[in-house]
Each structure stands twice: as structure tokens, then as C-alpha cells.
C-alpha positions in Angstrom: -0.2 -32.5 16.7 -0.7 -36.1 15.6 -0.2 -38.8 18.4 2.2 -39.5 21.3 5.9 -40.2 21.0 6.5 -43.9 20.4 9.8 -43.9 22.2 9.7 -46.1 25.2 9.3 -43.9 28.3 9.0 -40.7 26.5 5.9 -38.5 27.7 6.0 -36.2 24.6 3.9 -35.8 21.6 4.7 -35.0 18.0 4.6 -31.4 16.8 3.2 -30.4 13.3 6.8 -30.7 12.0 6.9 -34.3 13.0 9.2 -34.1 15.9 8.7 -34.9 19.6 8.3 -31.9 21.7 10.0 -33.7 24.7 12.9 -35.9 23.3 13.1 -34.2 20.0 13.3 -37.3 17.9 11.6 -37.6 14.5 8.4 -39.6 14.2 8.7 -42.8 12.5 7.0 -43.0 9.0 4.4 -45.4 10.4 2.8 -42.7 12.6 1.7 -40.8 9.7 2.7 -37.4 11.0 2.6 -34.9 8.2 4.3 -31.6 7.8 7.9 -32.9 7.9 9.7 -30.4 5.6 13.3 -31.8 5.8 14.9 -32.9 2.5 15.3 -36.5 1.8 17.9 -38.3 -0.3 20.6 -36.0 1.0 24.2 -37.3 2.0 26.3 -36.1 4.9 29.5 -34.4 4.1 31.7 -32.8 6.8 28.6 -32.6 9.1 26.5 -30.6 6.7 23.9 -31.7 4.3 24.9 -31.3 0.6 22.2 -31.7 -2.1 22.6 -31.9 -5.9 20.8 -28.6 -6.4 18.5 -26.1 -4.8 15.3 -27.3 -3.3 12.2 -26.8 -5.4 8.5 -27.0 -4.7 7.1 -30.4 -5.8 3.5 -29.4 -5.5 1.4 -26.5 -6.6 2.8 -23.1 -5.7 1.3 -21.0 -2.9 -0.2 -18.6 -5.4 0.0 -14.8 -5.9 0.8 -12.5 -3.1 0.1 -9.0 -2.4 -3.7 -9.6 -2.4 -3.3 -11.8 -5.4 -1.8 -9.1 -7.5 1.6 -10.4 -8.3 4.1 -13.1 -7.7 7.1 -13.0 -5.6 10.3 -14.3 -7.4 11.4 -17.8 -6.3 14.4 -17.9 -4.1 15.7 -21.4 -3.6 16.3 -22.7 -0.1 19.8 -22.3 0.8 22.0 -25.3 1.3 23.4 -25.1 4.8 26.8 -26.0 3.5 27.0 -22.8 1.6 25.4 -20.7 4.6 28.3 -21.3 7.0 31.0 -18.6 7.0 34.3 -20.0 6.1 36.3 -17.2 7.9 33.9 -15.6 10.4 34.9 -12.0 10.8 33.1 -8.9 11.7 33.8 -5.9 9.4 35.1 -3.0 11.3 32.3 -0.6 10.4 29.9 -3.1 12.0 31.8 -3.2 15.2 29.9 -1.3 18.0 29.6 -1.5 21.8 27.0 -4.0 22.9 25.8 -1.8 25.7 22.3 -0.4 24.5 22.9 2.8 26.4 26.3 3.3 24.6 26.4 1.7 21.1 29.8 3.6 20.3 32.2 2.2 17.7 34.8 -0.3 19.1 37.4 -2.4 17.6 38.5 0.0 15.0 41.9 0.6 13.5 43.8 3.4 15.2 47.2 5.2 14.7 48.3 2.4 12.2 47.3 -0.4 14.5 44.7 -2.9 13.5 41.5 -2.8 15.6 41.2 -5.3 18.6 38.6 -8.0 18.1 38.2 -8.4 21.9 38.5 -5.7 24.6 36.6 -3.1 26.6 34.6 -0.1 25.2 36.7 2.9 25.9 33.6 5.0 26.7 31.6 2.7 29.1 34.1 -0.2 29.7 31.6 -2.9 28.6 33.6 -5.9 27.4 33.3 -6.8 23.7 34.4 -9.7 21.7 33.9 -10.4 17.9 35.4 -13.8 18.1 33.0 -16.6 17.9 32.5 -18.3 21.3 31.4 -21.6 19.8 33.8 -23.6 17.7 32.7 -26.2 15.2 31.9 -29.5 16.9 30.8 -27.9 20.2 27.8 -29.6 21.7 25.5 -27.1 23.2 22.9 -28.3 25.8 24.1 -31.9 25.3 22.1 -31.8 22.0 23.0 -29.2 19.5 26.2 -29.8 17.5 27.7 -26.5 16.2 28.7 -26.5 12.5 29.9 -23.0 12.1 28.9 -19.2 12.0 26.0 -17.8 9.9 26.2 -14.1 10.7 27.0 -11.6 13.4 24.1 -9.9 15.2 23.6 -7.4 18.0 23.9 -10.0 20.6 26.7 -11.8 19.0 27.4 -14.7 16.6 24.6 -16.7 15.1 25.5 -20.4 14.7 24.2 -23.3 12.4 23.9 -26.4 14.3 22.5 -30.0 13.9 20.1 -31.5 16.5 21.7 -34.7 17.4 18.5 -36.0 19.1 16.7 -35.8 15.7 17.9 -37.3 12.4 18.5 -40.5 10.6 20.6 -41.9 7.7 19.0 -39.6 5.1 18.1 -36.3 6.9 19.1 -34.0 9.5 17.3 -31.2 11.5 19.1 -28.0 11.3 18.7 -25.3 13.8 20.0 -21.9 14.4 21.6 -20.9 17.8 21.6 -17.3 18.9 23.0 -15.9 22.1 20.3 -14.6 24.4 22.3 -13.3 27.2 25.8 -13.3 28.5 26.0 -12.8 32.2 28.3 -14.0 35.0 25.3 -14.4 37.3 23.8 -18.0 36.9 20.6 -16.9 38.5 20.2 -14.0 36.0 20.8 -16.4 33.2 18.2 -18.9 34.5 15.7 -16.0 35.0 16.2 -14.7 31.5 15.8 -18.1 30.0 12.7 -18.8 32.0 11.2 -15.3 31.3 11.6 -15.7 27.4 10.2 -19.2 27.2 7.1 -17.6 26.0 8.8 -17.4 22.6 8.3 -21.2 22.2 4.6 -20.6 22.0 4.8 -18.2 19.0 3.3 -20.0 16.1 2.7 -18.2 12.7 3.7 -19.4 9.3 5.6 -16.2 8.7 7.6 -16.1 11.9 10.6 -18.4 12.6 9.8 -21.3 15.1 11.7 -21.4 18.4 12.3 -24.9 19.3 14.1 -24.6 22.6 16.4 -22.8 24.8 19.8 -24.3 25.8 22.6 -23.4 28.2 26.3 -23.6 27.5 29.4 -22.3 29.4 31.3 -19.5 28.0 34.8 -20.9 27.2 36.6 -18.0 28.8 34.6 -17.3 32.0 32.7 -20.7 32.4 29.5 -18.7 33.0 26.4 -20.2 31.5 25.2 -18.5 28.3 21.7 -18.8 27.1 20.9 -19.5 23.5 17.7 -19.4 21.5 17.3 -22.6 19.5 15.4 -21.7 16.2 14.5 -23.5 13.0 16.9 -22.9 10.2 15.3 -21.0 7.4 16.9 -21.2 4.0 16.8 -18.4 1.5 18.2 -15.0 1.5 17.6 -11.9 3.8 16.1 -8.8 2.2 19.5 -7.2 2.8 21.2 -9.9 0.8 18.8 -9.5 -1.9 19.4 -5.8 -2.2 23.1 -6.3 -2.2 22.7 -9.0 -4.9 21.1 -6.3 -7.1 24.4 -4.4 -6.9 23.1 -2.4 -4.0 20.4 -1.0 -6.2 16.8 -0.5 -4.9 14.5 -3.4 -5.3 11.4 -2.8 -7.6 8.7 -1.0 -5.7 6.0 -3.5 -6.3 8.1 -6.3 -4.7 8.9 -4.1 -1.7 5.2 -3.5 -1.2 4.6 -7.2 -1.5 7.3 -7.8 1.0 5.5 -5.4 3.4 2.1 -7.2 2.9 3.7 -10.5 3.5 5.4 -9.5 6.8 2.7 -7.4 8.3 0.3 -10.4 9.3 3.4 -11.6 11.4 3.4 -8.4 13.3 -0.2 -8.3 13.6 0.0 -11.9 15.2 2.7 -10.8 17.6 0.7 -7.7 18.6 -2.5 -9.6 19.1 -0.6 -11.8 21.5 0.9 -8.9 23.5 4.3 -9.0 22.0 6.6 -6.3 20.2 9.2 -7.4 17.6 11.2 -4.0 18.2 14.2 -4.6 15.8 12.9 -5.1 12.3 15.3 -4.4 9.5 16.1 -6.0 6.1 18.5 -8.5 7.8 15.7 -9.9 9.8 13.3 -11.1 7.0 14.2 -14.1 4.9 12.8 -14.8 1.4 12.8 -18.5 0.8 11.0 -20.1 -2.1 8.0 -17.6 -2.7 7.6 -16.8 1.0 8.9 -14.3 3.5 9.7 -15.2 7.0 10.5 -13.1 10.0 13.5 -14.3 11.7 15.7 -13.4 14.9 13.2 -13.0 17.8 16.0 -12.0 20.2 14.6 -8.6 20.7 10.9 -9.5 21.1 9.3 -8.3 24.3 6.1 -8.1 26.0 3.9 -5.1 25.5 3.5 -4.5 29.2 7.2 -5.0 30.0 8.5 -1.6 31.4 12.0 -2.9 32.5 13.6 -5.2 29.9 16.4 -3.8 27.7 15.1 -2.6 24.2 17.0 -3.4 21.3 16.8 -1.5 18.1 18.9 -0.3 15.1 19.7 3.4 14.3 17.7 4.3 11.2 14.9 2.0 11.7 14.0 2.5 15.3 11.3 5.2 16.0 12.7 8.4 17.8 10.4 8.1 20.9 11.6 4.6 21.8 14.5 5.8 23.7 12.3 7.9 26.1 8.8 6.3 25.9 9.6 2.8 25.1 8.5 0.6 22.2 4.8 0.3 21.0 2.7 -1.1 18.2 3.2 2.1 16.3 7.0 2.0 16.7 6.9 -1.6 15.4 5.2 -0.4 12.4 7.6 2.5 12.0 10.4 -0.1 11.5 8.5 -1.7 8.8 8.0 1.5 7.0 11.7 2.4 7.2 12.7 -0.9 5.9 10.4 -0.5 2.9 12.1 2.9 2.4 15.6 1.5 2.6 14.7 -1.3 0.1 12.9 0.9 -2.4 15.2 3.8 -3.1 18.7 5.0 -2.7 18.3 6.0 0.9 21.8 7.4 1.6 22.3 8.8 5.1 19.2 7.0 6.5 21.1 6.2 9.7 22.7 9.8 10.1 21.1 12.6 8.2 17.7 11.1 7.7 17.7 8.9 10.8 14.3 10.2 11.9 12.8 11.8 8.6 12.4 11.0 5.0 14.1 12.8 2.1 12.3 15.4 0.2 10.6 14.3 -3.0 12.6 16.9 -4.9 15.8 14.8 -3.8 14.3 11.4 -4.2 12.6 10.8 -7.6 10.7 7.8 -6.6 8.9 9.7 -3.9 7.9 12.4 -6.4 6.7 9.8 -8.8 4.8 7.6 -6.4 2.8 10.2 -4.3 0.6 7.6 -2.5 3.7 5.6 -1.4 5.4 8.8 -0.2 2.3 9.6 1.8 2.1 6.0 3.2 5.8 6.4 4.5 5.0 9.8 5.9 2.1 8.6 8.0 3.8 5.4 9.1 6.9 7.4 10.3 5.1 10.6 11.6 7.1 12.0 14.5 3.9 11.8 16.6 3.1 8.2 17.3 -0.7 9.1 17.6 -0.7 10.1 14.0 0.7 6.7 12.7 -1.2 3.6 11.7 -3.1 2.1 14.6 -2.4 -1.6 13.6 -0.6 -4.0 11.3 -4.0 -4.6 9.6 -4.6 -0.8 9.2 -1.2 -0.4 7.6 -1.6 -3.4 5.4 -5.1 -2.2 4.2 -3.5 1.1 2.9 -0.4 -0.7 1.7 -2.5 -3.0 -0.6 -4.3 0.1 -2.0 -1.0 1.7 -2.8 0.3 -1.5 -4.4 -2.8 -1.4 -6.8 -2.0 2.1 -7.7 1.7 1.4 -8.4 0.8 -1.6 -10.5 -2.0 0.2 -12.4 0.3 3.1 -13.1 2.9 0.8 -14.6 0.7 -1.0 -17.0 -2.5 1.0 -17.3 -4.6 -2.1 -16.4 -7.4 -1.4 -13.9 -7.4 -3.4 -10.7 -10.7 -2.4 -9.0 -11.3 -3.5 -5.3 -14.0 -2.9 -2.8 -12.9 -0.4 -0.1 -13.1 -1.0 3.5 -13.4 2.6 4.2 -15.9 4.0 1.5 -18.9 3.1 -0.4 -18.5 3.5 -4.2 -19.2 6.5 -6.1 -22.9 7.4 -5.5 -23.5 9.1 -8.9 -21.2 10.7 -11.4 -20.8 14.4 -10.9 -19.6 17.2 -13.2 -20.2 15.0 -16.3 -19.5 18.0 -18.6 -16.2 18.2 -20.6 -16.1 21.9 -21.4 -14.2 24.5 -19.6 -14.8 24.4 -15.8 -12.9 27.4 -14.4 -14.9 29.9 -12.6 -15.3 31.9 -15.8 -16.6 28.8 -17.7 -18.9 25.9 -16.8 -19.7 26.3 -13.1 -19.2 23.6 -10.5 -22.1 22.6 -8.4 -20.4 22.1 -5.0 -23.6 20.8 -3.3 -24.2 18.1 -6.1 -20.5 17.1 -5.9 -20.6 16.7 -2.1 -23.7 14.6 -2.4 -22.2 12.4 -5.1 -19.0 11.6 -3.6 -18.4 8.2 -1.9 -19.6 7.8 1.6 -17.5 6.7 4.6 -18.5 3.1 5.6 -20.3 2.8 8.8 -18.3 0.6 11.4 -20.5 -2.4 12.1 -19.2 -2.6 15.6 -20.2 0.8 16.4 -23.1 0.9 19.0 -25.1 3.1 16.5 -24.7 0.9 13.6 -28.2 -0.7 13.9 -29.7 2.6 14.6 -28.3 4.1 11.3 -29.5 1.1 9.4 -33.1 1.6 10.6 -33.1 5.3 9.9 -31.2 5.4 6.7 -34.1 6.9 4.7 -34.7 9.8 7.1 -33.9 13.5 6.1 -31.8 15.6 8.3 -34.5 17.0 10.4 -36.1 13.7 11.2 -32.8 12.0 11.6 -31.8 14.9 14.3 -34.9 14.1 16.2 -34.5 10.4 16.1 -30.8 10.7 17.0 -31.9 11.8 20.5 -32.6 8.1 21.1 -29.4 6.8 19.5 -26.6 5.1 21.8 -24.8 8.1 23.4 -21.4 6.6 22.9 -21.8 6.2 19.1 -19.3 7.9 16.8 -21.1 6.9 13.5 -24.4 8.7 14.4 -23.0 12.1 14.7 -21.0 11.6 11.5 -24.1 10.6 9.6 -26.1 13.5 11.2 -23.4 15.9 10.1 -23.5 14.7 6.6 -27.2 14.9 6.4 -27.2 18.5 7.7 -24.6 19.5 5.0 -26.6 18.0 2.2 -29.8 19.7 3.5 -28.0 23.1 3.6 -27.6 23.2 7.3 -23.9 24.2 7.5 -24.1 25.7 11.1 -25.5 22.4 12.6 -23.1 20.5 10.6 -20.3 22.7 11.6 -21.0 22.3 15.4 -21.0 18.5 15.0 -17.9 18.3 13.0 -15.9 20.4 15.6 -17.2 18.2 18.4 -16.0 15.1 16.5 -12.7 16.6 15.8 -12.3 17.2 19.6 -13.4 13.8 20.7 -11.9 11.6 17.9 -8.5 13.1 17.3 -7.2 10.1 15.2 -10.3 10.0 13.0 -10.0 11.3 9.4 -13.8 11.7 8.9 -14.1 15.1 10.5 -11.6 16.3 7.7 -13.7 14.6 5.1 -16.8 16.3 6.4 -15.0 19.7 6.4 -14.1 19.1 2.7 -17.7 18.4 1.8 -18.8 21.6 3.7 -16.3 23.6 1.8 -17.5 22.2 -1.5 -21.0 23.1 -0.7 -20.0 26.5 0.4 -18.1 27.0 -3.1 -14.7 27.2 -1.3 -12.6 24.8 -3.2 -9.3 25.9 -1.7 -10.6 25.0 1.7 -11.8 21.7 0.3 -8.4 20.9 -1.0 -6.8 21.5 2.5 -9.4 19.2 4.1 -9.3 16.4 1.4 -5.5 16.5 1.4 -5.5 15.6 5.2 -7.8 12.6 4.3 -5.4 11.5 1.6 -2.5 11.8 4.0 -4.4 9.4 6.4 -5.6 7.1 3.8 -3.0 7.0 1.0 -4.4 3.7 -0.4 -7.8 5.0 -1.1 -9.2 6.3 -4.2 -12.1 8.4 -2.9 -10.0 11.1 -1.2 -7.9 11.4 -4.4 -11.0 11.8 -6.4 -12.4 14.5 -4.0 -9.0 16.2 -4.0 -8.9 16.0 -7.7 -12.3 17.9 -8.3 -11.4 20.5 -5.5 -8.0 21.1 -7.1 -9.6 21.5 -10.6 -12.1 23.9 -9.3 -9.4 25.9 -7.6 -7.3 26.0 -10.7 -4.7 23.7 -9.6 -4.9 21.6 -12.9 -1.5 19.7 -12.6 -2.6 18.2 -9.3 -6.0 17.6 -10.6 -4.6 15.8 -13.7 -2.5 13.5 -11.8 -5.2 12.3 -9.3 -7.8 12.1 -11.9 -5.5 9.8 -13.9 -4.6 7.6 -10.9 -8.4 7.1 -9.9 -9.4 6.3 -13.3 -6.6 4.1 -14.3 -7.3 2.0 -11.1 -10.9 1.5 -11.3 -13.2 2.6 -14.3 -16.3 2.5 -12.0 -15.2 6.1 -10.9 -16.8 7.7 -14.1 -16.6 11.3 -12.6 -12.8 10.9 -12.8 -13.1 10.0 -16.5 -15.0 13.2 -17.2 -12.6 15.3 -15.0 -9.5 13.7 -16.6 -11.1 14.5 -20.1 -11.9 18.1 -19.1 -8.3 18.8 -17.9 -6.8 17.2 -21.1 -9.2 19.0 -23.4 -8.4 22.5 -21.6 -4.8 21.8 -22.3 -5.5 21.0 -26.0 -4.9 17.3 -25.7 -8.1 16.4 -27.6 -6.8 12.9 -28.5 -6.2 12.2 -24.8 -9.6 13.5 -23.8 -11.2 11.3 -26.5 -9.2 8.2 -25.4 -10.4 8.4 -21.7 -14.1 9.2 -22.6 -14.2 6.1 -25.0 -13.0 3.9 -22.0 -16.1 4.6 -20.0 -17.7 1.2 -19.9 -20.9 0.3 -21.8 -22.5 -0.8 -18.5 -22.2 2.7 -17.0 -25.3 5.0 -17.1 -23.0 7.8 -18.4 -21.8 5.7 -21.4 -23.9 7.7 -23.9 -22.9 11.0 -22.3 -19.2 10.0 -22.7 -19.7 9.1 -26.3 -21.3 12.3 -27.0 -18.6 14.2 -25.3 -16.0 12.3 -27.3 -17.7 13.4 -30.4 -17.6 17.1 -29.4 -13.8 16.6 -28.5 -13.2 15.3 -32.0 -14.9 18.5 -33.5 -12.1 20.5 -31.8 -9.4 18.4 -33.3 -7.8 19.8 -36.6 -10.7 19.4 -39.1 -10.6 17.3 -42.2 -13.0 15.7 -44.6 -12.3 12.3 -43.2 -12.7 13.5 -39.7 -16.1 14.9 -40.4 -17.0 11.6 -42.1 -15.9 9.7 -39.1 -17.8 12.0 -36.7 -20.9 11.6 -38.8 -20.8 7.8 -38.7 -20.3 7.9 -34.8 -23.3 10.3 -34.4 -25.5 8.1 -36.6 -24.7 5.1 -34.3 -25.5 6.8 -31.1 -28.9 5.9 -29.7 -30.1 9.4 -29.2 -33.6 10.8 -29.0 -34.9 13.5 -31.4 -34.0 16.6 -29.7 -30.7 15.3 -28.4 -29.7 14.0 -31.9 -30.8 17.4 -33.4 -28.6 19.3 -31.1 -25.6 17.3 -31.6 -26.3 17.5 -35.3 -26.3 21.2 -35.1 -22.9 21.3 -33.4 -21.3 18.9 -36.1 -22.8 20.8 -39.0 -21.8 24.2 -37.5 -18.3 22.9 -37.2 -18.3 21.7 -40.8 -19.6 25.0 -42.1 -17.0 26.9 -40.3 -14.2 24.7 -41.7 -15.7 25.1 -45.2 -15.9 28.9 -45.0 -12.9 29.9 -43.1 -10.7 27.0 -42.2 -10.2 25.2 -45.5 -7.4 26.6 -47.8 -8.7 28.2 -50.9 -8.0 26.6 -54.2 -8.0 23.1 -52.8 -10.2 20.5 -54.4 -13.8 20.1 -53.1 -13.8 17.7 -50.2 -15.4 14.3 -51.0 -17.8 12.5 -48.7 -20.7 13.6 -46.6 -21.6 14.6 -43.2 -24.8 13.6 -41.6 -26.3 13.1 -45.1 -25.0 16.4 -46.5 -22.3 16.7 -49.1 -19.3 18.6 -47.9 -20.2 21.7 -49.8 -21.2 25.0 -48.2 -24.6 25.0 -49.9 -25.4 21.5 -48.8 -24.3 22.0 -45.2 -26.2 25.1 -45.0 -29.3 23.4 -46.1 -28.8 20.6 -43.6 -28.1 23.0 -40.7 -31.3 25.1 -41.7 -33.4 21.8 -41.5 -31.8 21.0 -38.0 -32.7 24.3 -36.5 -36.2 24.2 -37.8 -36.7 20.7 -36.2 -35.3 22.1 -32.9 -37.7 25.0 -33.2 -40.6 22.5 -33.4 -39.5 20.8 -30.2 -38.8 24.1 -28.4 -40.4 24.4 -24.9 -41.5 28.2 -25.3 -42.2 30.8 -28.0 -38.9 32.8 -27.3 -36.7 29.8 -28.0 -38.7 28.7 -31.0 -38.3 32.2 -32.6 -34.6 32.3 -31.9 -34.1 29.0 -33.6 -36.2 30.1 -36.5 -34.0 33.1 -36.9 -31.0 30.9 -36.9 -32.4 28.8 -39.6 -33.2 31.9 -41.7 -29.6 33.2 -41.3 -27.9 30.1 -42.1 -29.7 28.9 -45.2 -28.0 29.5 -48.5 -29.0 32.4 -50.7 -31.4 31.7 -53.4 -33.0 33.8 -56.2 -36.5 32.9 -55.1 
């Protein structure tokens, strides 16, 4: 607000838009009020401003959206002249009874006769009319001049009007009128308008601004009808944008960005004790590079048990009809809207009115597992299993968007998690076979190395855990007797400490108690997964980590844990997909790189294994391990003289100590000897080049391998190992006459 109104006798003040909140007149330029967004330089034709072209931003853009990950396309502000319907009619397939308890089709063609545009519902006798009640030129509330119809909604026609109290020779203030109530009882109308004046106080950049309420007599009954007076938002609704694409789904990254843009508006409403109730693609307008929530006609208070609840079949949560709306049912509508926008969701209001299609029938859900899981949680039939807040949903939605973008272009987009610490230490950094018959998994080591759930700083025990973070399980258990009794974080930390110390029984008791007391908390499942790993039960670990992934589809830590458990259990297809997703999104998860290389190598994809191993960053402590593993993977590729020459050059560049270098040299020379004696076709010319300083001949390679074995023998830790290595040196050396 910037100063009092300068109009004589007016007690009002100018709002951020530059208009008086009492008389509605625009502030003179001399007052210096900023924020006036009406266009200048327009001319008036037939009562509607016409401009020479679409409005464009004159200053710097708002920046990237979706957490800075992408840009929304620019949708020009729509000229009001093009928004008014030339012939306002309601299609027959959109004509329904306005009684919330009925909602049956009305006004349809029957027996060769055209459907009535006015009449009574044959089921409940509620009157209906699809004829605009306000004609162009009508003055509503002595102030708002109707210019025409914009659309038809659940409460009737929506009109474009000009505020006659505001305007000058070069600009107008356009507003939208939406019917609030149509009753014959003047007291009921007055009460409804008075009760809903709280909407004027709603002030959020992503929510349409309510300027006023106005009363106007119905032309047929003369009963007062209440109208919401809202700002005019140019642009196009999400429904119109989808239609403009030929009714094809919108790109998934854009749909996710739309969700991230609109959720702060829901969060604002919920924080102020309000529910939106009827979100759908029609009620979000994309203008310029912004999204705005419009049509607040169905908004109600959280603690209102009596007002009529408005909703739309296919978007509304199933429990609303019996239990009423809630925060979780509001978020349900956001998820259903994203689903409708992102894939061909035929039957969403009939066959799939309260469920999602199976991934087998919907390719996008099969391709984008994390997105599918996000939709499943947000639309769970049990409201207690859905996201708890708009911020909670937005956090996971942002993580899913990162995964979608990374899968599309292969570019990592690392980000700090609000739920987990990062990977403590890389685990299972081998790249050989890892089935139960090959290299064994160390479940306890994996459980210790996996990311740790973040401690909630608001928990009463947060300070206690900070002070005791270096204690072992036994000491922590003793100290925990003095911890705040209402802490959730302390028993979680204590259960993990017992698990890592081998105290499975003590950990299990704590986990079971947590699961009973904190039914909506995913961390008991996380702890059960760790316990299953430590107990060498990978299938049980898969079940537990899968539950965590269902709850947190935007997080990478559950997918990493699920990948290693699935690999251990022999479910390599699932392991491959999740390792790939984690590694592509964030190269700091080095365990995912080794896991991905193992699975690829086991499938004979040596080139793929080499590619991922060489992506391990030089800053990682496991960079050298990955380089050595890449050399070994190259040895398994179809051998050639050029290939051995390349491997030799790579080994010589590695900063290995004496024993490690000798062991790797033994592997390289053994592979070369095998190729020379069994793999190379007879009669072919002697291969050129060298490998680790040895010419590619059987004699020279044998001599080199003998030298390597004798070097290892000198470094052997015990006599038995030394004798074994000397025997190998003697067996491999070439035959001589002396």
C-alpha cells in the first residue's frame, strides 16, 4: 500500500495494484504508486481494449521454474476482445443439474427434440438455465459494466466486465464476474456474501485476486444474485493448452513444472485455513511464464462442516462425499490434474474415476516409475497415506522432475535431500559377479554405508542426538534414558545404532514400537530394510525399501537401497533400472556406478560397464578403483592387439603402488597369453605392438608374466603364498634348453 486516496472525501488507500480499496479509482501518476499492470497506449473499441499485438515482458524474465530446472513456454496475455464468446452456448455434454446432491444430465436432446436450455431437472426438480443472465452493457453493483461471457462453470456463466470506477483515456481495469449464489431469499444472499468476504483477504501471486462482491437482481425473479469480482487473468487455461496440442498429452516435464508452480498457492490457502476443493485443468491459467489459480468460487474454510462442497467427478477424492474435504483431498485434485494433462487418460471420470490405469495399459506410467509412484501416493484411497502438505508433495515432485529430466538428456542434476544425508561410503565396489554363488554381498557393510535419514531439527530430541552423535549403541541406550520422552528421532537413531552393532533383537523391538506409534512415518520401513540386509535377507529388504520408495518417489536413497537389495536377490532388471536412475541423476552416489557396471558386465555389456566406470569423478576416493575396474572390463571385451596396447597404456598411467600394479599386470598379461595361445587364429601375422613392455609374442609375454609373479612373491605376506606364486612363475616361463 502506498498512501491515502487523493479523491476528495474518500477515506480509502491505494492497494499494490494502484487502485483505491474504497472508491476503486486509479492512483494519479503523481502519487508514485507502483505495481499497476494495466496496459497503456490501448484504444477502446466496442467497449473492449484492443492492442496491436500480444503483451510482452519489457523487463527481465522471472527466471527458470521447477526449482530452476526449466523454463515454461511464454503464453501471451490474452486480449479481452478475443476472450469474450461471440455466441455463448453450453455444449450438451456439459449440461448437468446444479444441485450438488444430484448432478444428473439435463437439457439433452430427446426423441428428436432439441435439449432445453432452461427448465427443471427431471430427477430433483432443481431449476436450470444455460442462458446468460447478464447481457452486454448490464451494470452490476452500479459499477461493473458487463462486456460478455467468458465461459460457463459449475455456478453458471462467468463474465468479463469493466470497472467504471477505474479507468482513464488510455487504460481500463478488466474484471471477471462469477455468480456466487442464486437464491430467492435476500437474507440468504446477504449472509452468503458476508460469509465469503474472507476471500478478499487472499493475497498470493499465484492466486487470482478477489476485488469485491457485488449484488445484482436476477432479470427473471428480481431476487438478488451475488457475484465475485475477480481480476482478469489473460492467458490460457491448462485445459485449453491441452486442447491446443490436439488433445494430446502435454510434455511430462512441463506438467511437473505446472504442479510445482501451483502447489505454493495451495500451501498458502491451507496455512490460512482454507481449502480450494475443485481444482482441475480449467482452473489454472498460464499467462506469460506464470501459472495462476483462478475461480475461488468453491473455496471454503477447513473448519466449515455445513457449506456445500463443490467438486468435479474424476478429480475429486472419493471420501469427500462422506467425510468432507481436507488438505489431502485438495492435493488429490492436483495429482489427478497432472495425470489428465500428462497422458491419454480416457475414462478418468468413469472407469478410472477413483484409480489410475495400470502401467501395462499406460506406457508413460511404465516408463516413469517415480512419477507413477508419486501419483499413487497422492491419490491413495486412504487419505492418511497421502502427502501431508503441499510442501511435502512439492518436495517429492521436484525430485521426480529431476529424474525425468536426467533420463531425457543424461545430464546429472544433483541436489541436497531434505530427507537423507548423502551416501556415507561407497559399498560393494567390486564389478565381478555378485550372485550368491559369486562375490558375496556384505549386508552389514551396505546397511552402514547407505544414506541416513535426516534428523528433524524441530524434534525435541534433536539437541540430544547432536550431543551424543559419537556414542556407540550401548552408551547411546544408556544416555537415551535421559532423552525427551516425546522424541521420535531418538528411538530411530537408537534402533539404527543397535542394528549396526549387531543387536537385531533390540533394534526390532524399537522398530515395531515406532511403526505402531508413527503410522505415517516411512522410517520404520527403512530400518526394517537395513535389518534385512544385515540379516542377509535381500528379498525382505526389497519389500521394506519398496515401501520407502512408494512414500518418497522423489528421493534417490530409497532407490539405491532398493537397487542393491534387488541385485542381491537376483532381480537384475529392477536393479539395472534403479542403479541407472540414481547414477544419471547424481554422480556422488558412487555405489550406484559400481552396481550399474556389475549388472551390465554380467549381461555381457562390457562397453556399458566401462562407460559408467569412467564417469566416476576424479574427486571421488573411488576414482582409482573405478579405473582399475574399467581396465578389467576391457580385458573381457573381444581381445585384439590394439586393445591390449590401449589397456597397457591405461595401466601405466594409473597411480598404483607396487603390489597393486603387479597384480593388475598379472591379470593383463594372463589375458594376453590366453589370447595368443588359444584365441588368435592360426596362420595370422604376428601381432604388432607391446603390452606392459612385452612384445605381443608368446615367449615375451611368458617372460613378463614370470617376472610379475616373482615380484608378487617377494611381496607375499606369508610363506605359503610366496611358494604358490613362485610355482606359478615356474609354470608360466617359456621352455629353454638351459
